[in-house]
C-alpha positions, 0 to 999 in steps of 0.5 A: 050659508054654510048652516043652510048647506049642512041642512041640504046635506041632512035633508039628503040623508047624509049625517056627516061629521065636522071633519067631513063636511070640512073635506066637502068644502075643500075639495069644492074649492079646489076642483079645477075649473072648465077651461073655455077653449075658444077657436081661433079664426083661420088666417088667409094664405099668401100667394106662393111662388110660381111653380108647377105644383098640384097641392090644392087650397088649404082646408078648414079644419075645426079645433077639437074642445076636450071636457075634463072630469075628475075623480075623487075618493075619500077615506076615514082615518083609522084611529089607534085600536083602543080609542072610542071613535067620535061619531054622531048617531043616526036615526036611520038607515044612510042611503047608499051612494052609487058606485062610480066606475072604477079605474086601475093603474096599468104598467106596459110590459116592459123588455128590460130586466125585471126590477125587485118591485112590481111598482112604478117601473112600467109607464102608468095609464088608466084602465076601466075597471069591471065592477066587481059587487055587482049586488051591492044593493042587496049586500045592503038589504043583507046587513039591516039585521045588524043596524040596531042601536044601543045606549052609549057609554060615552055619549050623552044627549039631553033628555028634554022630558026629564029636564021639564018634569025635574024643573016642574017637579022640583024647581031645580033648573039643571039639565037632565042628561041620557046616553045616546043612542049609537049603532051596536057594533063596530067592524074590523074587516080584515083582509088576508095578505096572500098571492091571490089578493091582487085578483080580488083587490077591486072587489075588497075596494068595493066592499070596503066602500059598501060597509063604511056608507052603509051605516049598519056600523059604528066604526069601520077598520081596514085591517091587512093581515100577514102570517109568515112562518117562522122555525117553529111551526107551531108559532108562526109571525102573525101581524096586523097592519092597519090601513091609513086615510091614503088608502095604504097600510101602515108600516107598524105591525099590531098583534092580533089581541088588539082587535079584541073588544071587552064589550063583544061589540065588534065584528071581525070580518075575516076576508080570504080564498082560504087557499093560502099556505097559512090556511093549507098549513093551518098557521091561521088556526091559533087566530081562529082561536083567539078571536073566536073564542073572545069575539064575533068573527066571521069568515068572508070567503071569496071564492063561492060555495062550490069551489070550496072543495078545492080550498083548505075548508074541505078539511074542516066539519061544515056545521049549521050555526044559531043564536037566540041572542045578540052578539054572541061570541063564536064559542057560544053559538048552538052548533049542528053537524050537517052530518051526525057522523060529526057529532063527536068531532065538533064538541072537541073543547079544542075547536072553534065554529065561525060562520062562513059567508059569501058575498051574496044575498041569502048567505049574508043576510042568515048570518046578519040574523045570527049575528043579530040573535034572531034564533029561527035561521041558521047561517053556514059555518066550519068547525076548526080543529085549532088544538096545538096538534090536530089530527087531519080529518077525513078530506085533509088537504096536504100541505105541499102536494106531491103532484107532478108538473102537468104539461100544457095540454093535461093543464087546459083538460083540466081546467076546461073540465072544472071551470065554469062556462064563462071562465073558459070564455074568458080564458080564451080571450086572455091568451089573445093579450099581454095578461095583467088585472086592468087587462082582463078588466078591459075584456071582461068589461068590453067584451064579456060583460057578464063576466064577475071576478069570480071567474077572473079567480077560476082562471088565476087558480087554474094553474095556467098562469104564472106570474113573470114580474118579481113579487112581495109585500109592497108590490102593486098588484096592477103592474104585476104580468103574467104569463100562460105556462108553455104552451098553454096560449097556444091551445086557448087560442086555437079553441076561440074564434077567429073574431073574438080573438081579433076582438081582443087585439082590437080593443087591446090596441085601441086601449094601450094607443089611447092611455100612451097618448097615440092614435091607433093607427101610429100604435099599429105603425109602431108596431110595425116599425123595426126595434132599434137598439136604443133605449126608447121608453115607448119601445120598450113597452110596446115591443112585448105587446108586438111580440105577442100579437105575432105569436096569436095573429100567426095561429090564425093562417092566411092573411093573419099569419102575413102580417105576424110575419111582418111583426116578428120582422120588426123585432129583429133590433138594427144592431143585428143587421149592419156592423161597424155603424157609430151609435149616437144619442138624441131627445124626440119631441112631440107637440099637441094642437097648439104646438105645446111640447106634451113628450119628450123622448130619448133615442138612438140611431146608428150611422157611419161617416164618409170622409169627403176630404179637407175635414168634411164628412157626411154623415150617414143614418141608418134607417131600418125596414119597415112597412108604414101607410104613405099619402095621406087621408082626406081627413087630413087638413092641407092634403091634396088629392095628389097624396092619395089613395093611401097605400101600404108600402114595405121599405127594406133597409138603407142609409140617409143623409143625417143633414141636408146636403150642406154647401160645405159637403157640396163644395168638396165634390164639386170641387174635388171630385172628378167630373162624370157627365157634367160641371158643377158650380162649387158655390151656387147658393143664394144664402151663404154659409159651410153649414147652410143647405145648399139650393139652387141646384137642379135635379140633373146637378145632384144626379152628377153629385151622387155620380160623384160620390159612387166614383169616389167611395165604390158605392152607390149613392143616389137620391131616396125614393118619394116612398123612402122619404116619407117613411124617412120622415114619418119615423113611424108616425102617422100625425101630420107632421112627425113632431105631432098635430103641427109645427112651430117655428122654433121646430122647423124653418118655414113661413110661421106667420102663418098657423096650421092648427091652433099654434100661435104665429112664430117667426118668419126667418126669410132665409135658410138656417144651419141643418141640424138647428131644429130637434130631429125625428124618430130616425135621427134625422133633422130638418124633415120639415122645411128650411128647403125643399128636398129632390127625390128620384121619381118622376110626377105622377099625379097621384098613387094610382098604381104607384109600386109598394116596395119603396122602389122609384116609381118611373113605370110609363111615366117620363117626363121633365118634372122631378118631386120634392118633398119637404117643404121650404123656408117660404112655404106655409106650414101645410106644405111642410107635411110628412105626406106633402108633394111639389113637383119642380122641373128638373133642369131648374137651377135658380131656385134658392128654395130647393136642396137636398140629401142623399141615400144609399143601400146599405152594402158598404164597399 
C-alpha cells in the first residue's frame, strides 16, 4: 500500500524525499475527523400556570451545523551551512502548487499600558491576508533558465549501459557507477531585518513558498540579516540567523562568510527595500563586497523601479550586466554603464557590480538568463563603491536628513503628489480603521481587491504613520499597532466618500465581532455600553475601536455625528460618575448552543450598601448609562409579538439591586419601618429562608416596600421600568440570554427538564434557591434569569408600538390592573426566562409563589 501511494505521488509530479513522505503520512493520521452533529428532536412544552399572559407557543429552530477545516504548512529543516544536502535528483520541473489563502494573527489594540514586546499581549485572531505574489506562475517561468543540471560530486547511480558493456566485454560482474544529476544551484534567501520588514512579511512568505517548491534549486535556505552599528563606524556588526523548520529564526548568529561556496554554486538572493540605515550609511557595503567578489549575489528589490530614487540605490551607479558563461561571480560580469559619463567610475577596483531585480516577470527572467550565461541578454544592476572611505556620488542620499518636521497638511500634500492612485485610495480607507497589517489586508481583500503589497508599502513609507507599539527584533509584525500622525487621519477621512468610510467601519466591525465570538449586534452593543472601571479584557480590546469610530463618524456630520456623540459618552468610565462607591469583582460566563461554557471573563462593578438594621443590608449596583435594542427579532426562538417592534432605547444611569429582594430584607422593612399606605405581611413566602427571594407579594405590596425605603433613607427607591430591567439584564448582550445562546440548570433556576437550544436536560428544582447561587451577568447582577419573576413599574401594553425611547415608565393612555413581570421563574420553561420575555400579572395578586422583585434607585444620594 505504501508503494502504491508513493507511485501516485510520483505520477502527480512530486519527487519527495523519505522524510517528506513520512511527514505526509503522519499528518494524515493526525488530522481531525469531522464531527457528526445530529439534531435533537424538540420536546413538548408543559402546561403553564393559568396567569394572564401574552406569550405565544414555542417556535421551532433547527441547530446550525458547523464545518471544520484545517490548513497546515510544512517547512524544510535547515542543515548546517557547510553540509551537502541529501537531495534526490529530479528530471523535470515540479508543478507549482496552488497557494492557499494565507492568514495572519492580529492583536486588537489595547488601552492598557504598552508592554516591552509587541507579541502575545493582544488577543490572537485570524484575518484573511491579501495575496502578495499575484504573478507566482509567471515568476516560476522566469526562473527556468536556472534549472540546468550538473553531475553530483557525492551522489552516484548505476550506469546500466556501462555495466552491461563491462560484463559483455570483460566478464566482470561489477556495477559501474556514474555521478547522479542534480540541480546546478542552491539558493540562500537572505532577508534583511529592518523596521519595514513587517510590511513585506506576506511577500517574503510567498516568495519562500515559490522558490522551495519550484524545483530550480538543489537546496533552499532562508537567513535573516541583521546589521547594527558599533563604535567603529567602518566595522558594523553583521550577523546571519538561519530559519528553522518552525519558521522562526535561530538565535545562534553566523558570520556572512558562511554563505561563500568554494564551488560557486550558491546563489545569494538578498531581499531588501534598500531604505534602512544600513543602506543609507553604507554599513551593508562590506557584505556586498564579500559576497559579490566570492559568489553569485543578486539583490531582490521589493520596491518597483519607479520608487528607487527614494532609496539608497539613488546614490549608486546604474549599469547593465552581461555574462557569457554560467555561474560567473559578480566581479567578473561584463559591465556597461547606462550613462557614458560613469565609464571611468565603474572601473574602480574598489567597486562591485550587483544585479538588482524586482518581483516581475521580465526583470527576473533577464537576471536568470545572465546567471545562466546566456550572453545575448543583459540585466539591470548597480555599481557599488565598497572602498573603506567611499566618495559620495552626485545623487548621494544623506544618512540623516535634516528636514524639519512637516505639519499634517504638508505631509498629506506630499503623499498625494508622489503616491500612486491606488496607494492614495488605500490610505484614505485606512484612515477609517485601526491601523495594523492584518486590518490593512482585510481592507485590501474586501474593498481594494486590485491593490498589491507595493501600495501598502507606499503608505507605510510615506511618513504619515508612526508605530505606537514598542518594536524589537522578536516582535510579531501582526501585533504592531500604528497610528497616523496628528491631524493626518482627519485630512484623509475628509477626502474619502462617506459610503467608503462606512464600508470600512462595517467590514472591520464584522471582522472584529466574528473573531471575538460576538454577533455584529453584540459588538455594536458593546461599543455603546459605557466603559467601566473593571479590567474587562474584551472591553480593553473594543474601546480603542469605539474611540476611533467616534472620531471618524464625527467628521461625517448629521446622523453619524449623533452616533459619534453616543460613542464618546460611552467612553466615560463609571469611575468618573458617582463617588464613594465600593467595588467588587466577579466572573462572567458565556455558553454556546450546547450550554457549554466557551468563555470566562473577570469583571468589576461598583455598588453601595443600604443598612436596613439588625445586620441586614441591601446592596445596590451602579448601572451605567447607555443605549440598547429593546425587544427581540422574529428569528429568536420563543419570542412573542409583545416583544416587538424592536426599538433603540437610551438609558440614564441608575442603581439596581444586586440580588432579588430576600425574605430577610423584606422582613426588616415590613416589620421595622413605619407604614405609609398599607400593611405588609413580614413573612409571606411559601419557600422559607432568609436568603431566598421573597414571593407571594403583590405589586402594591412592593410599592409600599419602596415607599417605606424612601421615607427611611430620604432617597427615591422604586421598581425599575421594563426598559431599565431589560437593559440591566442584557448588560451589553443581544443573545436570548445574557449567558449566551441558551441557559442550563447550572446557570439558573427554572424548569430545566425542557431545553431551549441544543443543551442537555437539567434539574427541575421545584422551589426557589438562595439568591446569588448562579453566576452574575456583565453588570454584576444575580438571578436575572429564573428563580422568581420580578415586578416592574410599567402597566400592561400588548406590544411596543409607541413605547418611550428614554427608558421611562410607559403609563400614557394605559391605566389597567395588570403590571409587567420579567425574568422567568423556577416553574417556567427556558424560553420565558429570556432577556426580552414579558408577562403580565394582576397587580393585586399576592398568592403567587412565582413572583418577587428587586428595587431600583436614581443616581443622586441623600
